[in-house]
C-alpha positions as CSV (number, residue, x, y, z in Angstrom):
1,M,-0.3,-0.1,-0.3
2,T,2.9,2.5,1.1
3,S,4.3,1.8,-2.4
4,Q,1.4,2.5,-4.3
5,L,0.8,5.8,-2.4
6,S,4.3,6.9,-3.2
7,T,3.8,5.9,-7.0
8,N,0.9,7.6,-7.1
9,A,2.7,10.8,-5.6
10,T,5.5,10.8,-8.2
11,T,2.7,10.4,-10.6
12,V,0.9,13.6,-9.6
13,S,4.3,15.4,-9.1
14,T,4.9,14.8,-13.0
15,L,1.7,15.3,-13.9
16,Q,1.8,19.2,-12.6
17,S,5.6,19.7,-13.4
18,L,4.1,18.5,-17.2
19,C,1.4,20.9,-17.3
20,A,3.2,23.6,-15.3
21,R,5.5,23.0,-18.8
22,E,2.8,22.9,-20.7
23,S,1.4,26.1,-19.3
24,A,4.8,28.5,-19.9
25,V,4.8,27.0,-23.5
26,D,1.7,28.0,-24.0
27,Q,2.3,31.7,-22.5
28,V,5.2,31.8,-25.0
29,W,2.9,30.7,-27.8
30,H,0.6,33.2,-26.8
31,A,2.9,36.0,-26.5
32,R,4.1,35.5,-30.1
33,I,1.0,35.1,-31.5
34,W,-0.1,38.3,-30.1
35,Q,2.8,40.3,-31.1
36,L,2.5,38.7,-34.6
37,L,-1.4,40.2,-34.5
38,S,-0.1,43.3,-33.5
39,V,2.9,43.9,-36.0
40,W,0.1,43.0,-39.0
41,R,-2.8,45.2,-37.7
42,R,0.1,48.3,-37.3
43,R,1.2,47.1,-41.4
44,S,-2.7,47.5,-42.4
45,R,-3.6,50.3,-41.0
46,D,-0.1,52.4,-41.6
47,R,-1.0,50.7,-45.7
48,A,-4.5,52.2,-45.4
49,A,-3.1,55.7,-44.1
50,L,-0.4,55.3,-47.0
51,R,-3.9,54.8,-49.4
52,S,-5.6,57.6,-48.1
53,L,-2.5,60.3,-48.8
54,G,-2.6,62.3,-52.5
55,P,0.2,61.7,-55.0
56,Q,1.7,65.2,-53.2
57,A,1.8,63.9,-50.0
58,I,3.2,60.3,-51.0
59,H,5.8,62.2,-53.1
60,D,7.0,64.5,-50.0
61,F,8.4,61.2,-48.4
62,C,9.0,59.0,-51.4
63,P,9.4,60.3,-55.0
64,R,9.4,57.4,-56.8
65,Q,5.5,56.9,-56.8
66,T,5.7,52.9,-57.8
67,E,7.8,51.8,-54.4
68,A,4.4,53.6,-52.7
69,E,2.0,52.1,-54.6
70,M,3.8,48.8,-54.5
71,E,4.1,49.4,-50.2
72,M,0.4,49.9,-50.1
73,N,-1.1,47.3,-52.2
74,K,1.2,44.7,-50.3
75,P,-0.6,42.1,-48.1
76,F,-0.3,43.1,-44.7
77,W,1.5,39.6,-43.7
78,R,4.1,40.8,-46.3
79,E,7.1,43.0,-44.8
């Protein structure tokens, strides 16, 4: 009976350890996903703002219209 209790305690301890590691891994993944979504959201807003500018405003910071058009038409997941 004592060996069974010892085995059960070891099993519980092992499971708690595994759960703690999984929780840490989950937190890392959630942080990475959140960071990626934030980057995508920023790119989407930046490109929408670029599309809302007139040609003269775009020319003030980007002399080549084709570069500006390429940037504003990129999907949000592309850098």
